[in-house]
Steps between C-alpha positions, in 0.01 A plus 500: 500500500260424788263772370502337152436157639214633717347677194534182294337295773214752523464492119493120499242501779282755319523294179401189697206676671385641162513148341306353791234772480472451123460126553231563770325743262504241226362227738226739616401595146499135399293405803252783425476406129445137588224587750339731249509227238356249740226731596427580132491129430264442802270784379505354145413154640212651708372688189511181293331307776225761529451507118481119496251497789289767327512302174401183681201677668388641162531159331313340786209747475495468120500116526212516743296731273576274205398191691173653612418614148585149374262348755226738399549453129518116525187494725310718257620306192420157642169633629410613148611165364290325756203712413550421135522135578184513713324690221601238246384221732171674557456548124555126456243422767261736328541337167508143623251497790315831457588625848582875471485568876741228593746614224474861616569400867816317399674824397553636845644180656732458200622864536563445869690171431712670230579790738605270773721297266669818375552618855659167596731506199607864571558429870711189417710694256540782747616260770757344261636837401514609862700196591744564221540863605557392866769254393664765288488752777655247738786426268561878455499546883747212547728649228480845669590348839800319354614822329465705811687242704789504244510875497501520883786243518697699242449828689569354839823702542324831443165419660314651666480850355618744763447873485795718419522810712724701274272492199183716522168320457628155586509500880171436679358707775579236761867483399524880509340508846746235632802672359379841624437358853843341501665828401303688768590252766870523399491874513322503839165640377151378579412237241132572529553854370626367163218260436306526185118559516432132421734384775347753738154381423615139556656577833202693628196322646258388243155636448338183621689512836397861550135423422512206745642718774249776430210240510639356828515852661146575375368172643668569830369852536153385398503217760612747771227743401237225507608374845508852639148572364374174649659530846541867556308821430804682358598326175791733422658431842472131441651530153788709618547299823440126424623403851233716654245342278609152591497587872151641454399186321631303802310719745170487306424130577588560871248785518231294343 
């Protein structure tokens, strides 16, 4: 009877452990699926944002080209109209007062005046459209900020995105290095032996520090050589023995 009760208790314990493992597996799968969905949603948002930014840049460049063409066309058109008006005025002067030179000279100022009028009209219209576009862009930016604030408040429970170590391709190099170092420290190994190349390069002295040290050593050796050449007749002895060079430098003024 005791054997049967023990077997029954072991069976119940195994069933409970199996159910707990199944529940944990379901939770882990749900967590992974939720993270993958959120990452896919973030990637889709970034793609849409990049497409919108590219579309905005293309529209901006097209609008600038269109405005420049409009300024040029209006200036030419009004210049031609001014030249035509000056020619008509000169023809009237020729018919009424018999002054062909004065009538001919009126064509160029009239053309210049017409071109300036067309340029002023085109620039005014360009400024109005630019203000309208700026106001529209500001409204869109405010709407985007409100939308991002709402989305961030809705995703406050899951934010920020954390790397999941069990799924390949989702954990960053830094998280892998930290976990690897923790495992190495727990097992008693040297954590520096398990560093990735990026972490090893980060822990090693930078190239700038090495160059500065090399420049300092070069300057020091050059100074020692110069002092030894100035105060002694054996430059190599002064370079290899700076104390001797300094003592020789101290003796030199005394001898003089």
